[in-house]
Steps between C-alpha positions, in 0.01 A plus 500: 500500500340432167530116554311510833132498440200480722231259345141519642309244273554246237471748215776713652707195549465397146584850374807532730633164380440573129726264311743437783560133549666552845376718784475521881185561697490568872180464703565766780312568817502866594450413870748220558857565627633178326346630180687832555820311508416298187408831328842643578678194364277508187554867439880462549514236242274686258722803524797298391338331208319762285476238204254293702132558565389535863125500580332519835155497648386605839278217658283743692429717203519261211316210659336362193833472305663353817234234500531436131873447535434193719276361219729595225822356666345206689711620797318563839478878590758632742615849567742624416557263210734532199470330159717489198317419182649356180277451203187552710593233756650540855853365492606639850316628797572584861312644801558683821860516617623303210442797259849619485714692250765226503238218439381695193865544378559130544196395310573729202869409491 
């Protein structure tokens, strides 16, 4: 999917976002079964909404960006963790089992 992008650092994040005012970012753990479920929900939603931008980072591989996200958002680190940004501000977030395709749909509706 063209709208599903792995970002590894702040420069890649800025490049992936470009001029987009609204985008999603998932902090994913490659070793956590709860994160695997969140990944599935996120990917399902992304596949149905090609006009939206979906970014992800892998906390074990992209540790510096993962840490920076806590500073940028002011929201304590959790994993998995999903953010929706609007105009460079988090306007919705969820973690763990609350990351659901349905919750994302309800937020955007």
